[in-house]
C-alpha positions in Angstrom: 30.5 -24.9 -31.3 32.2 -28.1 -30.1 29.8 -30.9 -29.0 30.3 -32.0 -25.5 30.5 -35.6 -26.6 33.9 -35.0 -28.0 35.2 -35.1 -24.4 38.7 -34.3 -23.2 40.2 -35.3 -26.6 38.6 -32.2 -28.2 39.8 -29.9 -25.5 43.4 -31.2 -25.9 43.1 -30.7 -29.6 41.9 -27.1 -29.2 44.8 -26.4 -26.8 47.2 -27.8 -29.3 45.9 -25.5 -32.0 46.3 -22.5 -29.8 49.9 -23.4 -29.0 50.6 -23.9 -32.7 49.4 -20.3 -33.6 52.2 -18.6 -35.4 53.2 -15.5 -37.2 55.8 -14.7 -39.7 56.9 -11.4 -41.4 57.0 -11.6 -45.1 56.1 -8.8 -47.5 54.8 -6.9 -44.5 52.3 -9.7 -43.4 51.6 -11.6 -40.2 50.1 -15.1 -40.2 48.1 -16.6 -37.4 45.9 -19.6 -37.2 42.9 -20.3 -35.0 40.3 -23.2 -35.0 36.8 -22.4 -35.8 34.1 -22.2 -33.1 36.7 -20.9 -30.6 35.2 -19.2 -27.6 35.0 -15.5 -27.0 38.3 -14.2 -25.7 40.4 -17.0 -27.2 44.0 -15.9 -27.6 45.1 -15.5 -31.2 48.5 -13.7 -31.0 50.4 -10.8 -29.6 49.8 -8.6 -32.6 51.3 -5.4 -31.2 54.5 -7.1 -30.2 54.8 -9.0 -33.5 54.4 -5.8 -35.4 57.1 -4.1 -33.4 54.8 -1.6 -31.8 55.0 -0.4 -28.2 51.9 -0.8 -26.0 52.1 2.8 -24.9 51.8 4.1 -28.5 48.7 2.1 -29.6 46.1 4.7 -28.4 48.1 7.8 -29.4 48.7 6.4 -32.9 45.1 5.5 -33.3 45.7 1.7 -33.6 42.7 0.2 -35.4 41.9 -3.0 -37.3 39.8 -3.2 -40.4 38.4 -6.3 -42.0 36.7 -6.9 -45.3 33.3 -8.3 -44.7 32.5 -9.0 -41.1 34.8 -6.9 -38.9 33.6 -8.1 -35.5 35.0 -11.6 -35.5 38.4 -10.6 -34.1 39.4 -7.8 -31.9 42.5 -6.3 -30.3 42.9 -5.4 -26.7 44.7 -2.0 -26.7 45.8 -2.5 -23.1 48.0 -5.5 -23.8 48.1 -5.7 -27.7 46.6 -9.2 -27.8 44.4 -10.3 -30.8 41.5 -12.4 -29.5 38.3 -13.9 -30.7 35.4 -11.5 -30.4 32.5 -13.5 -31.8 31.7 -17.0 -33.1 33.7 -18.0 -36.2 32.0 -20.6 -38.4 34.3 -21.7 -41.1 31.5 -23.2 -43.2 29.6 -19.9 -43.1 32.7 -17.9 -43.8 34.4 -19.9 -46.6 31.9 -22.6 -47.4 33.8 -25.6 -48.8 37.0 -23.8 -49.9 40.1 -25.7 -48.9 41.8 -22.6 -47.5 39.9 -20.2 -45.3 41.4 -17.1 -43.7 40.4 -13.7 -42.3 42.3 -10.8 -43.8 42.9 -7.9 -41.4 44.4 -4.4 -42.1 46.1 -2.9 -39.2 46.4 0.9 -39.5 48.4 3.2 -37.2 49.0 7.0 -37.6 51.9 9.4 -36.9 53.3 8.2 -39.2 50.8 6.3 -41.2 51.6 2.5 -41.4 49.4 -0.2 -42.9 50.1 -3.9 -41.9 48.4 -7.0 -43.4 47.5 -9.8 -41.1 46.2 -13.2 -42.3 44.3 -15.3 -39.7 43.8 -18.9 -41.0 40.6 -20.5 -39.7 41.2 -24.3 -39.2 38.4 -26.7 -39.7 37.1 -28.8 -36.8 34.7 -31.7 -37.1 31.6 -29.7 -36.0 29.2 -30.8 -38.8 27.8 -34.4 -39.0 27.0 -36.0 -42.4 23.6 -35.1 -43.6 21.3 -36.6 -46.2 19.0 -34.4 -48.2 16.0 -36.5 -47.4 15.1 -38.5 -44.3 13.7 -41.3 -46.4 14.6 -42.7 -49.9 12.1 -44.9 -51.8 13.2 -47.5 -54.4 11.1 -49.7 -56.6 12.8 -52.9 -57.6 11.3 -55.8 -59.6 11.5 -59.1 -58.1 12.9 -60.4 -61.3 16.1 -58.4 -61.0 19.1 -60.5 -60.9 21.6 -60.5 -58.1 24.4 -57.9 -58.4 21.9 -55.4 -59.8 22.8 -51.9 -58.7 20.6 -49.1 -57.7 21.9 -45.6 -57.1 21.4 -43.9 -53.8 21.8 -40.3 -52.7 24.9 -39.9 -50.7 25.4 -37.7 -47.6 27.2 -34.4 -47.6 29.5 -33.0 -44.9 30.1 -29.2 -44.6 33.5 -29.8 -43.2 36.6 -30.3 -45.3 39.6 -32.7 -45.4 39.5 -35.7 -43.2 36.4 -34.3 -41.4 34.5 -34.6 -44.7 35.7 -38.1 -45.7 32.6 -40.3 -45.4 32.2 -44.0 -44.9 28.9 -45.8 -45.4 27.5 -48.9 -43.9 24.1 -50.6 -44.1 22.3 -52.3 -41.3 22.7 -56.1 -41.5 20.3 -57.9 -43.9 20.5 -60.8 -46.4 19.4 -59.1 -49.6 21.3 -55.9 -50.0 24.7 -54.5 -49.6 26.4 -51.0 -50.2 29.1 -50.2 -52.8 30.9 -46.9 -52.9 32.6 -45.8 -56.1 34.9 -42.8 -56.6 34.9 -41.0 -59.9 37.8 -39.0 -61.5 36.7 -36.0 -59.4 37.1 -38.0 -56.2 33.4 -37.9 -55.6 31.8 -40.8 -53.9 28.8 -42.5 -55.6 26.7 -44.7 -53.4 25.0 -47.7 -54.9 22.7 -50.4 -53.4 23.8 -53.8 -54.6 21.3 -56.7 -54.7 23.0 -59.8 -53.3 20.0 -62.2 -53.3 17.0 -62.5 -55.6 13.8 -60.9 -54.3 10.5 -62.6 -53.9 7.6 -60.3 -53.9 5.2 -62.9 -52.6 7.5 -63.4 -49.6 8.3 -59.8 -48.8 6.8 -56.9 -50.6 8.7 -54.2 -48.7 12.2 -53.9 -47.2 13.3 -51.2 -44.7 17.0 -50.5 -44.4 19.1 -47.9 -42.6 22.1 -46.3 -44.2 24.7 -44.9 -41.8 27.3 -42.3 -43.0 30.3 -41.7 -40.7 32.9 -38.9 -41.3 36.7 -39.1 -40.6 36.8 -36.5 -37.8 37.9 -36.9 -34.2 35.5 -37.8 -32.7 33.5 -39.3 -35.5 30.0 -37.9 -36.4 27.3 -39.8 -38.1 24.2 -39.3 -40.2 21.4 -41.7 -41.3 18.8 -42.1 -43.9 15.9 -44.6 -44.1 15.6 -46.8 -47.3 12.1 -48.0 -48.2 12.3 -50.7 -51.0 9.2 -51.7 -52.7 9.4 -55.0 -54.6 7.6 -55.0 -58.0 6.4 -57.9 -60.0 6.7 -57.7 -63.9 9.4 -56.9 -66.5 12.5 -59.0 -66.7 14.9 -56.5 -68.4 15.5 -53.0 -67.4 16.7 -50.2 -69.8 20.5 -49.9 -69.8 22.7 -46.9 -70.6 26.1 -47.4 -72.3 27.7 -45.4 -69.4 26.8 -45.1 -65.8 28.3 -41.6 -65.6 28.4 -38.9 -68.4 30.8 -36.0 -68.0 29.9 -32.8 -70.0 31.7 -29.5 -70.1 29.6 -26.4 -70.8 30.4 -22.7 -71.0 28.7 -20.6 -68.4 26.1 -18.2 -69.6 25.1 -20.7 -72.3 21.7 -19.5 -73.7 18.5 -21.3 -73.0 17.8 -24.2 -75.3 21.5 -25.2 -75.6 21.9 -29.0 -76.0 23.8 -30.4 -73.1 23.7 -34.2 -74.0 21.5 -36.7 -75.7 21.1 -39.9 -73.8 20.3 -43.2 -75.4 19.3 -46.3 -73.3 18.4 -49.7 -74.7 16.0 -52.4 -73.5 16.3 -56.1 -74.4 12.5 -56.6 -74.1 10.0 -56.5 -76.9 6.9 -54.5 -77.6 5.7 -52.0 -75.1 8.4 -53.2 -72.6 11.0 -51.9 -75.0 9.7 -48.4 -75.3 11.7 -46.1 -73.0 10.9 -42.7 -71.4 13.5 -40.5 -69.7 13.0 -38.3 -66.7 14.8 -36.8 -63.8 15.4 -39.0 -60.8 13.8 -38.1 -57.5 17.3 -37.5 -56.4 17.6 -34.4 -58.6 17.2 -31.2 -56.6 14.7 -28.6 -57.6 17.4 -26.0 -58.2 19.0 -28.4 -60.8 15.6 -28.9 -62.4 15.2 -25.2 -62.8 18.4 -25.0 -64.8 17.9 -28.0 -67.1 15.1 -29.7 -69.0 14.9 -33.2 -70.4 12.9 -34.5 -73.4 11.2 -37.6 -72.1 11.0 -39.2 -75.6 14.4 -38.4 -77.1 16.6 -38.2 -73.9 17.9 -34.7 -74.9 19.0 -32.6 -71.9 18.9 -28.8 -72.7 19.7 -25.6 -70.8 16.6 -24.1 -69.3 17.8 -21.4 -67.0 20.8 -19.1 -66.4 24.0 -20.8 -65.6 26.6 -18.9 -63.6 30.0 -20.3 -62.8 30.4 -18.0 -59.8 27.2 -19.4 -58.2 27.8 -23.1 -59.0 30.5 -24.6 -61.2 29.1 -28.1 -61.5 25.8 -29.9 -61.6 25.0 -33.6 -61.0 21.9 -34.9 -62.7 20.5 -38.4 -62.0 18.5 -39.7 -65.0 16.1 -42.6 -64.9 15.1 -44.5 -68.1 11.9 -46.5 -67.7 10.1 -48.8 -70.1 6.4 -48.6 -70.7 5.3 -52.0 -69.4 2.6 -52.4 -66.8 5.4 -53.1 -64.3 8.1 -50.9 -65.7 11.8 -51.4 -65.3 14.2 -48.5 -65.1 17.9 -47.9 -65.9 19.9 -45.2 -64.2 22.8 -42.9 -65.1 24.4 -39.7 -63.9 25.2 -36.7 -66.0 27.9 -34.5 -64.4 27.8 -31.0 -66.0 31.0 -28.9 -65.4 30.8 -25.2 -66.2 33.7 -23.5 -67.8 34.4 -20.0 -66.5 33.8 -17.1 -68.9 35.1 -13.6 -68.3 31.7 -12.1 -67.6 32.4 -10.2 -64.3 34.0 -6.9 -64.3 36.5 -6.1 -61.5 35.1 -4.4 -58.4 37.0 -1.7 -56.5 36.6 -0.3 -53.0 38.4 3.0 -52.3 39.0 4.2 -48.7 40.4 7.7 -48.5 42.7 8.4 -45.5 44.0 12.0 -45.7 42.0 14.5 -47.8 42.7 17.2 -48.6 46.4 16.8 -49.1 48.7 19.7 -48.2 50.8 20.9 -51.1 54.0 20.5 -49.1 53.1 16.9 -48.1 56.2 14.6 -48.3 56.6 12.1 -51.1 55.1 8.6 -50.6 52.3 10.0 -48.4 49.4 7.5 -48.5 46.3 9.2 -49.9 43.9 6.3 -50.2 43.7 2.4 -49.9 42.2 0.6 -52.9 40.9 -3.0 -52.8 40.1 -4.8 -56.0 38.3 -8.2 -56.6 36.9 -10.2 -59.4 34.3 -13.0 -59.1 35.8 -14.9 -62.0 38.5 -17.5 -61.6 41.9 -18.2 -63.0 43.3 -15.5 -65.4 39.8 -14.0 -65.6 40.0 -13.2 -61.9 43.5 -11.8 -61.8 43.2 -8.0 -61.6 45.8 -5.3 -62.0 45.3 -1.6 -61.2 46.6 1.4 -63.1 46.4 5.1 -62.6 45.8 7.8 -65.3 49.1 9.2 -66.5 50.7 12.6 -66.0 49.6 13.1 -62.4 51.8 13.4 -59.3 50.5 10.2 -57.8 51.1 6.5 -58.2 49.7 3.2 -57.2 51.8 0.9 -55.0 50.8 -2.8 -54.6 51.0 -3.6 -50.9 49.4 -7.1 -51.0 47.4 -9.3 -53.3 44.6 -7.2 -54.7 45.5 -4.3 -52.3 47.0 -1.0 -53.5 47.9 2.3 -51.9 47.5 5.6 -53.7 50.6 7.6 -52.7 52.2 10.9 -53.6 54.8 10.6 -56.3 56.0 14.2 -56.9 55.6 17.6 -55.4 52.3 19.4 -55.4 51.6 23.0 -56.2 48.1 24.2 -55.4 48.6 27.4 -57.4 49.1 25.3 -60.5 46.2 22.9 -59.9 44.1 22.7 -56.8 42.0 19.6 -57.4 43.1 16.4 -59.1 40.3 14.2 -60.6 42.1 10.8 -60.6 40.8 7.8 -62.5 41.8 4.4 -61.3 41.3 1.5 -63.7 41.1 -2.2 -62.6 41.6 -4.7 -65.5 41.4 -8.4 -65.3 43.4 -10.9 -67.3 40.6 -12.4 -69.4 40.4 -12.4 -73.1 38.9 -10.0 -73.9 39.6 -8.3 -70.7 37.1 -6.4 -68.7 37.8 -3.3 -66.7 36.2 -1.0 -64.2 37.1 2.6 -63.3 36.6 4.6 -60.2 37.2 8.3 -59.7 39.1 9.8 -56.7 38.9 13.6 -56.2 42.1 14.7 -54.4 41.9 18.3 -53.2 45.2 20.1 -52.5 45.2 22.2 -49.4 47.0 25.5 -49.5 50.3 26.2 -47.8 51.7 29.6 -47.4 54.5 29.3 -49.9 54.0 32.4 -52.0 54.9 35.9 -50.9 52.8 38.9 -52.0 54.2 40.2 -55.3 53.9 43.8 -56.6 53.5 44.4 -60.3 56.8 46.3 -60.4 59.6 46.9 -57.9 59.4 50.7 -57.9 56.8 53.3 -58.5 57.3 57.0 -59.2 54.7 59.5 -57.9 54.4 63.2 -58.5 52.7 65.3 -55.8 52.3 69.0 -55.8 53.5 70.7 -52.7 51.0 72.3 -50.2 48.7 69.3 -50.6 45.9 69.0 -48.0 46.6 66.8 -45.0 45.4 63.3 -45.4 45.5 63.6 -49.2 45.5 60.2 -51.1 48.6 60.2 -53.3 48.9 56.6 -54.5 47.6 53.1 -54.1 49.9 50.1 -53.9 48.6 46.6 -54.7 50.2 43.2 -54.2 48.8 39.9 -55.3 49.3 36.6 -53.4 48.9 33.4 -55.4 47.9 31.5 -52.2 44.3 31.0 -51.0 42.2 32.0 -48.0 44.1 33.6 -45.1 47.4 32.9 -46.9 46.3 35.4 -49.6 45.1 38.1 -47.2 47.6 40.9 -47.8 48.2 43.8 -45.4 50.3 46.8 -46.0 52.6 48.8 -43.8 55.4 51.3 -44.0 59.0 50.2 -43.6 59.8 52.7 -40.9 63.0 54.8 -41.1 64.0 58.4 -40.4 63.8 61.2 -42.9 66.4 63.5 -41.6 65.5 64.1 -38.0 61.9 63.0 -38.4 60.3 59.6 -38.7 58.9 58.6 -42.0 55.5 58.0 -40.4 55.1 61.7 -39.8 55.1 62.3 -43.6 53.0 59.5 -45.0 50.9 56.5 -44.0 49.5 53.5 -45.7 46.1 51.8 -45.2 46.7 48.3 -44.0 43.9 46.7 -46.1 43.5 48.9 -49.3 47.2 49.9 -49.8 46.2 53.5 -50.2 49.1 55.9 -49.4 48.2 59.2 -47.7 50.2 62.3 -47.1 49.7 63.1 -43.4 50.8 66.8 -43.7 51.3 69.3 -46.5 54.5 68.6 -48.3 56.9 71.5 -48.9 59.1 71.4 -52.0 61.5 73.7 -50.3 61.9 71.2 -47.4 61.7 67.9 -49.2 62.0 67.4 -53.0 62.1 63.6 -53.1 60.6 61.3 -50.5 61.8 57.8 -51.1 60.4 55.0 -48.9 59.3 51.3 -48.9 55.9 49.8 -48.4 55.8 46.2 -47.1 53.1 43.8 -48.1 52.7 40.8 -45.8 50.2 37.9 -45.9 48.3 36.3 -43.0 49.9 32.9 -43.3 51.9 31.0 -40.7 54.7 31.9 -40.9 53.8 35.1 -42.8 55.6 36.0 -46.0 56.2 39.5 -47.4 57.8 41.7 -50.0 58.6 45.4 -50.3 58.1 47.9 -53.0 59.9 51.3 -53.3 57.9 54.5 -53.8 59.7 57.6 -55.1 57.5 60.6 -54.3 58.6 63.8 -56.1 57.2 67.0 -54.6 56.5 69.4 -57.4 57.2 73.0 -56.8 54.5 75.7 -56.7 54.9 79.4 -56.8 54.3 79.9 -53.1 57.2 82.2 -52.2 57.5 85.8 -53.3 61.0 87.3 -54.1 62.8 88.5 -51.0 65.0 91.6 -51.2 68.4 91.4 -49.6 69.2 94.0 -46.8 70.3 97.4 -48.2 73.7 98.7 -47.6 74.5 101.1 -44.8 73.3 104.6 -45.6 69.8 103.7 -46.7 66.8 105.1 -44.9 63.4 103.7 -44.5 64.4 100.5 -46.3 65.6 102.4 -49.4 69.0 102.4 -51.0 70.7 105.8 -51.3 73.3 106.3 -54.0 75.4 109.5 -54.9 76.1 109.8 -58.6 78.4 112.5 -60.1 76.8 114.5 -62.9 79.8 113.9 -65.1 79.2 110.1 -65.6 78.4 108.9 -69.1 75.9 106.5 -70.4 76.0 103.0 -69.1 77.4 103.8 -65.7 76.2 101.4 -63.0 74.6 103.3 -60.3 73.4 100.5 -58.0 72.3 96.9 -58.0 69.1 95.4 -56.5 69.6 92.0 -55.0 66.7 89.6 -54.4 66.3 85.8 -53.8 63.3 83.5 -54.3 63.1 80.2 -52.2 61.2 78.5 -55.1 62.9 76.7 -57.9 62.6 76.6 -61.7 60.5 79.3 -63.3 59.2 80.1 -59.9 62.7 81.3 -58.8 63.6 83.0 -62.1 63.6 86.7 -61.3 63.3 89.7 -63.6 63.6 93.4 -62.7 61.6 96.3 -64.1 61.8 100.0 -63.4 58.5 101.5 -62.4 58.0 105.1 -63.6 57.0 107.5 -60.9 53.6 109.0 -61.4 53.7 112.5 -63.0 57.5 112.4 -63.3 59.4 113.2 -66.5 61.6 110.7 -68.3 64.4 109.6 -66.1 68.0 108.9 -67.3 68.1 105.4 -65.7 67.2 101.9 -66.5 67.5 98.5 -64.8 68.9 95.2 -66.2 66.1 92.8 -66.9 67.9 89.9 -65.2 70.8 91.5 -63.4 69.0 94.1 -61.3 71.8 96.6 -62.1 70.7 100.2 -62.4 72.7 102.2 -64.9 72.4 105.5 -66.7 70.9 105.7 -70.2 72.7 108.9 -71.2 75.1 111.5 -70.0 73.8 113.7 -67.2 73.6 117.4 -67.6 72.9 120.4 -65.4 69.2 120.3 -66.2 68.6 117.0 -64.4 66.8 117.0 -61.2 69.2 116.6 -58.2 67.2 113.7 -56.7 65.5 110.6 -58.3 63.3 108.1 -56.5 63.5 104.8 -58.4 61.0 102.0 -57.9 62.3 98.6 -59.0 59.7 95.8 -59.4 61.2 92.3 -58.8 59.0 89.6 -60.3 59.4 85.8 -60.6 58.0 83.7 -63.6 55.6 81.6 -61.7 51.9 81.2 -62.3 50.6 83.5 -61.1 53.8 85.6 -60.7 54.7 87.0 -57.3 56.5 90.4 -56.9 58.5 92.6 -54.5 59.4 96.3 -54.8 62.7 97.9 -54.0 63.3 101.7 -53.6 66.5 103.3 -54.7 67.3 107.0 -54.0 69.7 108.5 -56.4 71.3 111.9 -55.6 73.2 113.8 -58.3 76.2 115.7 -57.1 79.0 117.6 -58.7 82.1 115.8 -59.5 84.1 117.3 -56.7 81.4 116.8 -54.1 81.0 113.2 -54.3 84.3 112.2 -52.6 83.6 114.8 -49.9 80.3 113.6 -49.3 81.7 110.1 -49.0 84.4 111.3 -46.6 81.8 113.2 -44.6 79.7 110.2 -44.4 82.8 108.2 -43.3 83.7 110.8 -40.8 80.3 110.8 -39.4 80.5 107.1 -39.0 83.9 107.1 -37.4 82.5 108.0 -34.1 79.8 105.3 -33.8 81.6 102.7 -35.9 85.2 103.2 -34.8 85.0 100.1 -32.7 84.1 98.0 -35.8 87.2 98.9 -37.8 89.5 96.5 -36.1 86.8 93.8 -36.2 86.5 94.2 -40.0 90.3 93.8 -40.4 90.2 90.5 -38.6 87.1 89.5 -40.5 88.8 90.1 -43.9 91.8 88.1 -42.7 89.5 85.2 -41.6 87.6 85.4 -44.9 90.9 85.1 -46.9 92.0 82.1 -44.8 88.6 80.4 -45.2 88.7 81.1 -48.9 92.1 79.5 -49.2 90.9 76.4 -47.3 87.9 76.3 -49.5 89.9 76.3 -52.7 92.1 73.5 -51.3 89.0 71.5 -50.3 87.5 71.9 -53.8 90.7 70.7 -55.4 90.7 67.6 -53.2 87.0 67.0 -53.7 87.4 67.2 -57.5 90.2 64.8 -57.5 88.2 62.3 -55.4 85.1 62.7 -57.6 87.1 62.0 -60.7 88.6 58.8 -59.2 85.5 57.4 -57.4 82.3 56.0 -58.9 79.2 58.2 -58.6 76.8 57.2 -56.0 73.1 57.9 -55.5 71.9 61.1 -54.1 71.3 61.2 -50.4 69.6 63.6 -48.0 71.7 66.7 -48.3 71.8 70.1 -46.7 73.3 73.2 -48.2 74.9 76.2 -46.5 73.6 79.7 -47.4 74.6 80.3 -51.0 76.2 83.5 -52.2 74.3 85.6 -54.7 76.4 86.7 -57.6 75.4 88.5 -60.7 76.4 88.2 -64.3 75.3 89.7 -67.6 73.0 86.7 -68.1 71.0 87.2 -65.0 70.9 86.9 -61.2 70.0 83.5 -59.9 69.7 83.6 -56.1 69.7 81.1 -53.5 68.0 81.4 -50.1 70.4 82.4 -47.3 68.0 81.1 -44.7 67.1 77.7 -46.0 68.9 74.5 -46.6 68.6 72.0 -49.4 67.5 68.4 -48.6 66.9 65.5 -51.0 65.3 62.7 -49.1 66.3 59.5 -50.8 68.6 57.9 -48.3 70.2 58.1 -44.9 73.7 59.4 -45.7 74.9 62.5 -43.9 74.1 65.9 -45.6 76.5 67.5 -48.0 77.0 71.1 -48.7 76.0 72.6 -52.0 78.3 75.2 -53.6 77.3 77.6 -56.4 79.9 79.9 -58.0 78.8 82.7 -60.3 80.9 84.5 -62.8 81.6 88.2 -62.0 79.7 90.9 -63.7 80.6 91.4 -67.3 81.7 94.9 -68.3 79.1 97.1 -69.7 79.0 97.0 -73.5 78.2 99.9 -75.7 74.8 98.5 -76.5 71.7 98.5 -74.4 71.4 96.1 -71.5 68.2 94.8 -72.9 70.1 93.7 -76.1 72.8 91.6 -74.4 74.7 89.2 -76.7 73.3 86.0 -75.1 75.7 83.7 -76.7 78.9 85.5 -75.6 77.6 86.2 -72.2 76.3 82.7 -71.6 79.5 81.1 -72.8 81.5 83.1 -70.2 79.3 81.9 -67.3 80.0 79.0 -65.2 77.5 77.3 -62.9 78.7 74.5 -60.6 76.8 72.2 -58.3 78.0 69.5 -55.9 75.4 67.0 -57.2 73.0 66.6 -60.1 69.7 68.3 -59.5 66.2 67.7 -60.6 67.3 69.2 -64.0 70.2 66.8 -64.3 70.9 64.4 -67.1 69.2 61.5 -65.2 65.8 63.2 -65.5 65.7 64.2 -69.1 61.9 63.7 -69.1 61.4 66.0 -66.1 59.8 69.3 -67.1 62.2 72.3 -67.3 61.8 75.9 -68.1 62.1 76.9 -71.7 62.1 80.4 -72.8 63.1 81.5 -76.4 65.8 84.1 -76.9 66.8 83.9 -73.3 69.3 81.6 -71.7 68.7 81.4 -68.0 70.9 79.5 -65.5 69.5 79.3 -62.0 69.9 77.8 -58.5 66.8 76.6 -56.8 66.0 76.6 -53.1 67.1 72.9 -52.8 69.8 72.4 -55.3 71.5 74.4 -58.1 71.7 73.4 -61.7 73.0 74.7 -65.0 72.7 73.8 -68.6 75.9 73.4 -70.6 76.0 76.7 -72.3 79.5 75.7 -73.6 77.9 73.1 -75.8 75.8 75.8 -77.4 78.7 78.1 -78.0 80.8 75.4 -79.6 78.1 73.7 -81.6 76.4 77.0 -82.4 73.1 75.2 -82.1 71.2 78.2 -80.6 68.1 77.9 -78.3 66.6 75.6 -77.3 69.2 72.9 -76.4 68.7 69.2 -77.2 66.6 67.1 -74.9 69.5 65.3 -73.3 71.5 68.1 -71.4 74.8 68.1 -69.7 75.1 69.4 -66.2 78.2 70.3 -64.2 78.8 68.8 -60.8 
């Protein structure tokens, strides 16, 4: 606080300092200056304008000021961006007697984060008068002392610096004493009282003087001390030291008992007046006495307490040497002990974290924390450098003296490492150097940067047909490497249409567990392969997802019994009637039973058996096991019964097998009667069917035309297939397939159903199956057919590979020794390459890898 006695001159000086407040930008720093003891609200500088910040953005960007130590000295008005004095600033309290005193401010704004350094220099004003440690100083001087004798006095001290601390001394006018001020090599003033005129104890026993100390400030301030001089009568010669001032350099932290100096004073007197004792002067402060001890007999000064350079780097010890006379005389000297700094203080660190946790997609150079380092030592011992542990995606950037920023140096990946335990090391420049470490735990926050991943891109599932509704058929599982909601995976179907129906009418997937359910019973005859995709999507923002393909093969079960084709005209009651001349020989084909089975594989492989009528004699007929052809076993004679009722059992090879029964009525007639019977039958049908004759003629012509067109289409189709690359199977439909017979067997195809392979969205294609015509009856029994020759003459064609194709060599297929079936299923037709057997003569069964015709 400025004293009122300074008057208008002090006000003008304060105004001048305010007008000379400045700033400059250098290394990202502003500089201002302000006199100490400025009043509250005193203008310091337009800090927002000088930093290039708009007033409107101070509050939204969280403009704030941080200061090491006392943070309430200066404040910023967020309305106008002015830095002003907030509370009393005492330079002496803030910086003691350091030549430079400043307040360091850190200005921090967000969005984006910016850190500015501001230095506010505090200028000294003459606000502290000189002060003496005691109000009164007492001296004992012999009357025998000669003029020009000198007596040391304690000088005054001024807490100010510079010119404000430059002291001048004067003594009140008197005829005996004068003041002399000396300056040593350290530019320290030493005050001595000089005797100008001999003293006479009998005339004046006591002298009272006033010492006035005046500083060099504007206005000047003064301090006074009272001198009380007692005149002693006795000794003529006082002890004398060879030097008036002794300079000693001593390492700090010197142990107790360390010798500082040994003083030696001499006295020209004799006897007891020559014996000298040493002791600390009354001018020595108690704090100095606690640090050192003096041997009164030898004059040795030793260390007695702990010496710390950081607390005090020099000590001034006034020593008195006094003889042992009744009226002792004393000599005086001063010992100046200067401490040498030792690197005994480890660096100190203060870490302020700003943004934790750090997002893994944070941009490079993002500031994580602010680090401040300090060291109480001086010189090289107090120069501190910071370093960060290696092999981490962070680095330290020096922003100002002893200030560092911990910033992001490379990209983060939480899935690789979620927490970084960083170790910051501060090391000083001493020898040996000291260091300190601090740990900073940097947690990496998750960002949704990983999509759910399935173990494999495609799964194959086999499901038996006729499953119960809601049956669990498979479970998909995807893993997300992210955390929390970014790792919460939900599942859904990728909707599409399967034929004319949506996929969701067939299957569904549980959103949380990934379980796939069949919503309705699957029918192999309707859908053989159901191919669809399941999507896995996380709960992040924005969400990420991936798909997996499921191929659901519907396995066939024997759930369809063989179906007999409609009998020819002339049958009654669902039975087939045939007229056979008695003159036919063995092996004559009487009739043929035709049946189809909608199933596939073994379940659609039909065999025929002739059931003996109960109580009837041996009949001269048999049925082909796989052809269904009824033929005679021997020549017929006159003894044969004229009518035979034959029951043919049609059975598939499923587990359990399903059957159907066909009835064939065979009438034996004489050779001349058979045509007549036929003509009579024809004549009887002329009347009711005369209208159909013309229609049949046109129908035959139409069939021929369609057949020709079909042959041409097949030729073109074959040429295109040979020149084009094969494509994946798509959803296909087939027209009703003809049923043809061969000596190998009769493989039927449903005339009422259509084939569909649901693996895509392409339009359906028509399946075509061509059977070889019936082989002529050989001389041997039908049950002993030459399989190799018969099979080699058969041809089975299909428009696309079926479930038994070469692509599915591991798919189960029917195997039966000593038989060579070739079949067409309800969905697609297939055939093994019998030709390879014939040429290689490898016999049954074929090799695992089979060839199929398209």
